A tleap script that builds the chain and sets N, CA, C and O, in Angstrom:
source leaprc.protein.ff14SB
mol = sequence {
  NMET VAL THR GLY ASN ALA VAL GLU ASN LEU
  VAL ASP ALA ALA SER ALA MET SER PRO VAL
  ILE MET ASP ARG LEU SER GLY MET ILE MET
  ILE PHE LYS ALA LEU GLY ILE ILE ALA ILE
  ILE TYR ILE SER TYR LEU ILE TYR MET ALA
  ILE THR ASN PHE ARG ARG ARG LYS LYS LEU
  LYS ASN ILE GLU ASP LYS VAL SER GLU MET
  ASP GLU LYS LEU ASP ASN ILE LEU VAL GLU
  ILE LYS ARG LEU LYS LYS LYS ILE LYS CASN
}
set mol.1.N position { 99.233 126.003 31.193 }
set mol.1.CA position { 100.324 127.183 31.544 }
set mol.1.C position { 99.881 127.766 33.051 }
set mol.1.O position { 100.687 127.835 33.979 }
set mol.2.N position { 98.759 128.094 33.133 }
set mol.2.CA position { 97.834 128.392 34.322 }
set mol.2.C position { 98.391 127.590 35.447 }
set mol.2.O position { 98.971 128.093 36.409 }
set mol.3.N position { 98.177 126.270 35.270 }
set mol.3.CA position { 98.617 125.648 36.416 }
set mol.3.C position { 100.028 125.601 36.768 }
set mol.3.O position { 100.353 125.440 37.945 }
set mol.4.N position { 100.958 125.739 35.772 }
set mol.4.CA position { 102.425 125.905 36.185 }
set mol.4.C position { 102.759 127.356 36.775 }
set mol.4.O position { 103.778 127.501 37.451 }
set mol.5.N position { 101.964 128.349 36.538 }
set mol.5.CA position { 101.955 129.534 36.998 }
set mol.5.C position { 101.544 129.560 38.674 }
set mol.5.O position { 102.181 130.209 39.503 }
set mol.6.N position { 100.443 128.783 38.960 }
set mol.6.CA position { 99.899 128.650 39.887 }
set mol.6.C position { 100.702 127.756 40.962 }
set mol.6.O position { 100.722 128.011 42.166 }
set mol.7.N position { 101.350 126.693 40.362 }
set mol.7.CA position { 102.386 125.669 41.235 }
set mol.7.C position { 103.476 126.603 41.435 }
set mol.7.O position { 103.846 126.448 42.599 }
set mol.8.N position { 104.233 127.581 40.815 }
set mol.8.CA position { 105.247 128.510 41.073 }
set mol.8.C position { 104.812 129.331 41.940 }
set mol.8.O position { 105.556 129.418 42.917 }
set mol.9.N position { 103.804 130.036 41.975 }
set mol.9.CA position { 103.197 130.964 42.925 }
set mol.9.C position { 103.093 130.266 44.283 }
set mol.9.O position { 103.611 130.769 45.280 }
set mol.10.N position { 102.355 128.992 44.329 }
set mol.10.CA position { 102.496 128.184 45.740 }
set mol.10.C position { 103.982 127.848 46.347 }
set mol.10.O position { 104.206 127.811 47.557 }
set mol.11.N position { 104.884 127.629 45.411 }
set mol.11.CA position { 105.933 127.450 45.950 }
set mol.11.C position { 106.893 128.451 46.494 }
set mol.11.O position { 107.680 128.378 47.438 }
set mol.12.N position { 106.552 129.644 45.437 }
set mol.12.CA position { 107.143 130.908 46.439 }
set mol.12.C position { 106.401 131.236 47.516 }
set mol.12.O position { 107.083 131.588 48.479 }
set mol.13.N position { 105.158 131.240 47.687 }
set mol.13.CA position { 104.420 131.410 48.757 }
set mol.13.C position { 104.955 130.590 50.057 }
set mol.13.O position { 105.347 131.073 51.120 }
set mol.14.N position { 104.873 129.307 49.711 }
set mol.14.CA position { 105.459 128.351 50.713 }
set mol.14.C position { 107.087 128.836 51.256 }
set mol.14.O position { 107.386 128.750 52.447 }
set mol.15.N position { 107.777 129.198 50.517 }
set mol.15.CA position { 109.031 129.554 50.855 }
set mol.15.C position { 109.210 130.801 51.589 }
set mol.15.O position { 110.044 130.917 52.486 }
set mol.16.N position { 108.424 131.742 51.208 }
set mol.16.CA position { 108.538 132.973 51.739 }
set mol.16.C position { 107.649 133.033 53.164 }
set mol.16.O position { 107.732 134.013 53.904 }
set mol.17.N position { 106.719 131.785 53.495 }
set mol.17.CA position { 106.416 131.495 54.675 }
set mol.17.C position { 107.213 130.579 55.431 }
set mol.17.O position { 107.002 130.486 56.641 }
set mol.18.N position { 107.848 130.086 55.039 }
set mol.18.CA position { 108.825 128.957 55.611 }
set mol.18.C position { 109.535 129.812 56.701 }
set mol.18.O position { 109.325 129.345 57.821 }
set mol.19.N position { 110.343 130.969 56.702 }
set mol.19.CA position { 110.789 131.284 57.655 }
set mol.19.C position { 110.037 131.866 58.983 }
set mol.19.O position { 110.531 131.868 60.110 }
set mol.20.N position { 108.661 132.390 58.606 }
set mol.20.CA position { 107.651 132.908 59.441 }
set mol.20.C position { 107.314 131.791 60.436 }
set mol.20.O position { 107.296 131.967 61.654 }
set mol.21.N position { 107.031 130.552 59.784 }
set mol.21.CA position { 106.740 129.421 60.336 }
set mol.21.C position { 107.605 128.826 61.346 }
set mol.21.O position { 107.255 128.439 62.461 }
set mol.22.N position { 108.804 128.792 60.825 }
set mol.22.CA position { 109.911 128.185 61.685 }
set mol.22.C position { 110.303 128.924 62.611 }
set mol.22.O position { 110.848 128.392 63.578 }
set mol.23.N position { 110.129 130.372 62.564 }
set mol.23.CA position { 110.299 131.183 63.856 }
set mol.23.C position { 109.133 130.818 64.671 }
set mol.23.O position { 109.364 130.987 65.869 }
set mol.24.N position { 108.171 130.454 64.463 }
set mol.24.CA position { 107.074 130.449 65.363 }
set mol.24.C position { 107.119 128.814 66.020 }
set mol.24.O position { 106.932 128.536 67.205 }
set mol.25.N position { 107.416 127.848 64.919 }
set mol.25.CA position { 107.641 126.433 65.436 }
set mol.25.C position { 109.000 126.370 66.265 }
set mol.25.O position { 109.128 125.432 67.052 }
set mol.26.N position { 109.794 127.096 66.169 }
set mol.26.CA position { 111.049 126.953 66.899 }
set mol.26.C position { 110.829 127.226 68.265 }
set mol.26.O position { 111.719 126.828 69.016 }
set mol.27.N position { 109.860 127.807 68.779 }
set mol.27.CA position { 109.663 128.223 70.148 }
set mol.27.C position { 109.114 126.811 70.806 }
set mol.27.O position { 109.550 126.334 71.854 }
set mol.28.N position { 108.033 126.216 69.960 }
set mol.28.CA position { 107.490 124.883 70.279 }
set mol.28.C position { 108.444 123.731 70.246 }
set mol.28.O position { 108.356 122.799 71.046 }
set mol.29.N position { 109.279 123.800 69.390 }
set mol.29.CA position { 110.386 122.772 69.342 }
set mol.29.C position { 111.395 122.919 70.787 }
set mol.29.O position { 111.756 121.981 71.498 }
set mol.30.N position { 111.620 123.940 70.918 }
set mol.30.CA position { 112.207 124.253 71.997 }
set mol.30.C position { 111.606 123.775 73.446 }
set mol.30.O position { 112.284 123.141 74.255 }
set mol.31.N position { 110.376 124.123 73.647 }
set mol.31.CA position { 109.266 123.656 74.701 }
set mol.31.C position { 109.497 122.134 74.341 }
set mol.31.O position { 109.993 121.518 75.284 }
set mol.32.N position { 109.278 121.431 73.291 }
set mol.32.CA position { 109.197 119.828 73.183 }
set mol.32.C position { 110.681 119.548 73.678 }
set mol.32.O position { 110.819 118.589 74.438 }
set mol.33.N position { 111.618 120.162 73.386 }
set mol.33.CA position { 112.899 119.377 73.749 }
set mol.33.C position { 112.910 119.680 75.506 }
set mol.33.O position { 113.220 118.810 76.319 }
set mol.34.N position { 112.574 120.855 75.814 }
set mol.34.CA position { 112.702 120.880 77.422 }
set mol.34.C position { 111.670 119.658 78.242 }
set mol.34.O position { 111.989 118.963 79.207 }
set mol.35.N position { 110.640 119.675 77.658 }
set mol.35.CA position { 109.714 118.842 77.983 }
set mol.35.C position { 110.325 117.126 77.976 }
set mol.35.O position { 110.037 116.253 78.794 }
set mol.36.N position { 111.041 117.036 77.038 }
set mol.36.CA position { 111.584 115.593 76.803 }
set mol.36.C position { 112.666 115.227 77.782 }
set mol.36.O position { 112.775 114.119 78.308 }
set mol.37.N position { 113.481 116.291 77.984 }
set mol.37.CA position { 114.379 116.617 78.871 }
set mol.37.C position { 113.895 116.014 80.302 }
set mol.37.O position { 114.428 115.143 80.990 }
set mol.38.N position { 112.679 116.784 80.527 }
set mol.38.CA position { 112.175 116.594 81.819 }
set mol.38.C position { 111.621 115.178 82.091 }
set mol.38.O position { 111.775 114.589 83.161 }
set mol.39.N position { 110.922 114.658 80.958 }
set mol.39.CA position { 110.522 113.156 80.855 }
set mol.39.C position { 111.665 112.561 81.351 }
set mol.39.O position { 111.706 112.182 82.522 }
set mol.40.N position { 112.615 112.432 80.583 }
set mol.40.CA position { 113.996 111.665 80.611 }
set mol.40.C position { 114.376 111.778 82.395 }
set mol.40.O position { 114.501 110.802 83.135 }
set mol.41.N position { 114.491 113.013 82.744 }
set mol.41.CA position { 115.052 112.668 84.197 }
set mol.41.C position { 113.962 112.250 85.189 }
set mol.41.O position { 114.225 111.627 86.217 }
set mol.42.N position { 112.778 112.607 84.848 }
set mol.42.CA position { 111.519 111.821 85.639 }
set mol.42.C position { 111.623 110.475 85.654 }
set mol.42.O position { 111.575 109.870 86.725 }
set mol.43.N position { 111.796 109.757 84.324 }
set mol.43.CA position { 111.857 108.444 84.218 }
set mol.43.C position { 113.014 107.783 84.892 }
set mol.43.O position { 112.910 106.630 85.310 }
set mol.44.N position { 114.310 108.602 85.031 }
set mol.44.CA position { 115.351 108.241 85.501 }
set mol.44.C position { 115.296 108.115 86.864 }
set mol.44.O position { 115.869 107.172 87.410 }
set mol.45.N position { 114.491 109.199 87.690 }
set mol.45.CA position { 114.023 109.410 89.100 }
set mol.45.C position { 113.120 108.225 89.521 }
set mol.45.O position { 113.325 107.615 90.570 }
set mol.46.N position { 112.155 107.932 88.703 }
set mol.46.CA position { 111.127 106.784 89.035 }
set mol.46.C position { 111.803 105.281 89.064 }
set mol.46.O position { 111.372 104.382 89.787 }
set mol.47.N position { 112.874 105.146 88.213 }
set mol.47.CA position { 113.907 103.852 88.333 }
set mol.47.C position { 114.512 103.816 89.422 }
set mol.47.O position { 114.563 102.868 90.206 }
set mol.48.N position { 115.028 104.915 89.522 }
set mol.48.CA position { 116.082 104.808 90.769 }
set mol.48.C position { 115.233 104.771 92.261 }
set mol.48.O position { 115.750 104.121 93.170 }
set mol.49.N position { 114.043 105.409 92.490 }
set mol.49.CA position { 113.143 105.196 93.429 }
set mol.49.C position { 112.682 103.851 93.629 }
set mol.49.O position { 112.580 103.398 94.769 }
set mol.50.N position { 112.327 103.013 92.361 }
set mol.50.CA position { 111.791 101.445 92.504 }
set mol.50.C position { 112.838 100.883 93.049 }
set mol.50.O position { 112.600 100.236 94.069 }
set mol.51.N position { 114.194 100.939 92.602 }
set mol.51.CA position { 115.303 100.216 92.891 }
set mol.51.C position { 115.480 100.475 94.561 }
set mol.51.O position { 115.570 99.479 95.279 }
set mol.52.N position { 115.519 101.582 95.057 }
set mol.52.CA position { 115.772 101.861 96.613 }
set mol.52.C position { 114.496 101.409 97.310 }
set mol.52.O position { 114.576 101.034 98.480 }
set mol.53.N position { 113.302 101.418 96.666 }
set mol.53.CA position { 112.197 101.116 97.444 }
set mol.53.C position { 112.308 99.400 97.699 }
set mol.53.O position { 112.011 98.828 98.748 }
set mol.54.N position { 112.795 98.785 96.497 }
set mol.54.CA position { 112.761 97.572 96.456 }
set mol.54.C position { 113.738 96.980 97.614 }
set mol.54.O position { 113.364 96.052 98.332 }
set mol.55.N position { 115.112 97.632 97.752 }
set mol.55.CA position { 116.024 97.229 98.667 }
set mol.55.C position { 115.576 97.377 100.012 }
set mol.55.O position { 115.937 96.538 100.837 }
set mol.56.N position { 114.602 98.631 100.461 }
set mol.56.CA position { 113.861 99.105 101.671 }
set mol.56.C position { 113.299 98.151 102.004 }
set mol.56.O position { 113.545 97.651 103.101 }
set mol.57.N position { 112.060 97.434 100.861 }
set mol.57.CA position { 111.523 96.574 101.435 }
set mol.57.C position { 111.809 95.178 101.745 }
set mol.57.O position { 111.188 94.397 102.466 }
set mol.58.N position { 112.932 95.008 101.019 }
set mol.58.CA position { 113.865 93.560 101.452 }
set mol.58.C position { 114.344 93.688 102.824 }
set mol.58.O position { 114.242 92.782 103.651 }
set mol.59.N position { 114.840 94.768 103.040 }
set mol.59.CA position { 115.366 95.128 104.504 }
set mol.59.C position { 114.203 95.130 105.496 }
set mol.59.O position { 114.328 94.531 106.565 }
set mol.60.N position { 113.168 95.726 105.212 }
set mol.60.CA position { 112.032 95.566 106.395 }
set mol.60.C position { 111.534 94.243 106.284 }
set mol.60.O position { 111.041 93.764 107.305 }
set mol.61.N position { 111.566 93.435 105.076 }
set mol.61.CA position { 111.062 92.046 105.496 }
set mol.61.C position { 112.028 91.160 106.413 }
set mol.61.O position { 111.625 90.361 107.258 }
set mol.62.N position { 113.566 91.467 106.067 }
set mol.62.CA position { 114.528 90.627 106.873 }
set mol.62.C position { 114.143 91.185 108.201 }
set mol.62.O position { 113.626 90.323 108.911 }
set mol.63.N position { 114.230 92.312 108.734 }
set mol.63.CA position { 113.825 93.012 110.179 }
set mol.63.C position { 112.466 92.158 110.638 }
set mol.63.O position { 112.433 91.414 111.619 }
set mol.64.N position { 111.592 92.359 109.926 }
set mol.64.CA position { 109.890 91.491 110.470 }
set mol.64.C position { 110.361 90.263 110.493 }
set mol.64.O position { 110.000 89.688 111.520 }
set mol.65.N position { 111.070 89.557 109.740 }
set mol.65.CA position { 111.242 87.992 110.254 }
set mol.65.C position { 112.138 87.917 111.566 }
set mol.65.O position { 112.021 87.021 112.402 }
set mol.66.N position { 112.794 88.675 111.623 }
set mol.66.CA position { 113.918 88.690 112.754 }
set mol.66.C position { 113.032 88.855 114.057 }
set mol.66.O position { 112.989 88.084 115.016 }
set mol.67.N position { 112.273 90.142 113.853 }
set mol.67.CA position { 111.296 90.327 114.943 }
set mol.67.C position { 110.300 88.891 115.305 }
set mol.67.O position { 110.198 88.542 116.481 }
set mol.68.N position { 109.669 88.196 114.322 }
set mol.68.CA position { 108.890 87.475 114.182 }
set mol.68.C position { 109.375 86.319 115.081 }
set mol.68.O position { 108.672 85.804 115.951 }
set mol.69.N position { 110.933 85.876 114.727 }
set mol.69.CA position { 111.512 84.995 115.386 }
set mol.69.C position { 111.809 85.415 117.102 }
set mol.69.O position { 111.862 84.641 118.057 }
set mol.70.N position { 111.932 86.547 117.091 }
set mol.70.CA position { 112.374 86.785 118.662 }
set mol.70.C position { 110.693 86.818 119.149 }
set mol.70.O position { 110.866 86.675 120.360 }
set mol.71.N position { 109.754 86.878 119.041 }
set mol.71.CA position { 108.380 86.780 119.216 }
set mol.71.C position { 108.562 85.283 119.635 }
set mol.71.O position { 108.647 84.939 120.813 }
set mol.72.N position { 108.606 84.550 118.731 }
set mol.72.CA position { 108.244 83.196 119.102 }
set mol.72.C position { 109.210 82.722 120.181 }
set mol.72.O position { 108.702 82.152 121.147 }
set mol.73.N position { 110.490 82.874 120.152 }
set mol.73.CA position { 111.359 82.713 121.242 }
set mol.73.C position { 110.776 83.320 122.566 }
set mol.73.O position { 110.556 82.644 123.571 }
set mol.74.N position { 110.541 84.712 122.454 }
set mol.74.CA position { 109.948 84.943 123.731 }
set mol.74.C position { 108.809 84.328 124.543 }
set mol.74.O position { 108.739 84.306 125.772 }
set mol.75.N position { 107.828 83.777 123.572 }
set mol.75.CA position { 106.621 82.887 123.605 }
set mol.75.C position { 106.975 81.787 124.186 }
set mol.75.O position { 106.379 81.389 125.187 }
set mol.76.N position { 107.854 81.222 123.723 }
set mol.76.CA position { 108.362 79.786 124.320 }
set mol.76.C position { 109.003 80.023 125.769 }
set mol.76.O position { 108.774 79.122 126.577 }
set mol.77.N position { 109.609 80.876 126.119 }
set mol.77.CA position { 110.370 81.323 127.039 }
set mol.77.C position { 109.176 81.569 128.365 }
set mol.77.O position { 109.239 81.079 129.492 }
set mol.78.N position { 108.133 82.461 127.824 }
set mol.78.CA position { 107.131 82.738 128.846 }
set mol.78.C position { 106.391 81.354 128.924 }
set mol.78.O position { 106.219 80.929 130.066 }
set mol.79.N position { 105.908 80.553 127.837 }
set mol.79.CA position { 105.529 79.333 128.351 }
set mol.79.C position { 106.219 78.478 129.174 }
set mol.79.O position { 105.614 77.855 130.047 }
set mol.80.N position { 107.186 78.383 129.046 }
set mol.80.CA position { 108.327 77.667 129.845 }
set mol.80.C position { 108.298 78.050 131.711 }
set mol.80.O position { 108.234 77.352 132.723 }
set mol.81.N position { 108.387 79.559 131.430 }
set mol.81.CA position { 108.555 80.123 132.900 }
set mol.81.C position { 107.110 79.922 133.663 }
set mol.81.O position { 107.059 79.843 134.891 }
set mol.82.N position { 105.846 79.842 132.761 }
set mol.82.CA position { 104.847 79.534 133.438 }
set mol.82.C position { 104.554 78.111 133.754 }
set mol.82.O position { 103.849 77.866 134.734 }
set mol.83.N position { 105.085 77.030 132.927 }
set mol.83.CA position { 105.077 75.948 133.591 }
set mol.83.C position { 106.134 75.496 134.624 }
set mol.83.O position { 105.909 74.578 135.413 }
set mol.84.N position { 107.185 76.114 134.589 }
set mol.84.CA position { 108.247 76.101 135.792 }
set mol.84.C position { 107.420 76.732 137.358 }
set mol.84.O position { 107.580 76.304 138.501 }
set mol.85.N position { 106.502 77.905 136.870 }
set mol.85.CA position { 105.990 78.389 138.323 }
set mol.85.C position { 104.740 77.360 138.751 }
set mol.85.O position { 104.356 77.126 139.897 }
set mol.86.N position { 104.291 76.890 137.674 }
set mol.86.CA position { 103.049 75.861 138.245 }
set mol.86.C position { 103.598 74.847 138.812 }
set mol.86.O position { 102.949 74.353 139.735 }
set mol.87.N position { 104.893 74.231 138.476 }
set mol.87.CA position { 105.519 73.118 139.043 }
set mol.87.C position { 106.095 73.337 140.337 }
set mol.87.O position { 106.101 72.390 141.124 }
set mol.88.N position { 106.537 74.343 140.649 }
set mol.88.CA position { 107.152 74.973 142.147 }
set mol.88.C position { 105.910 75.100 142.823 }
set mol.88.O position { 105.978 74.870 144.031 }
set mol.89.N position { 104.592 75.457 142.291 }
set mol.89.CA position { 103.357 75.567 143.269 }
set mol.89.C position { 103.100 74.312 143.898 }
set mol.89.O position { 102.827 74.238 145.096 }
set mol.90.N position { 103.181 73.238 143.079 }
set mol.90.CA position { 102.618 72.182 143.444 }
set mol.90.C position { 103.657 71.285 143.993 }
set mol.90.O position { 103.349 70.173 144.422 }
savepdb mol mol.pdb
quit
């Protein structure tokens, strides 16, 4: 009987403390919800930035290829001009 009384007292104490604990935990729960929302927004931002950086790198690579091609053509033109100048001098 003593154990039955102890269990009842424990259940009563837990139910009496439940609202107190829930009041204290409700603030923590709200903080965790806010942190979760902030984390979701941050992850979305990271995904967006990864996509835009990928596109930006792709455009820069394209520009770099075009500049390299122009540089080669200019080098060829300069070589041709030097060759023609030597030919004219001789």
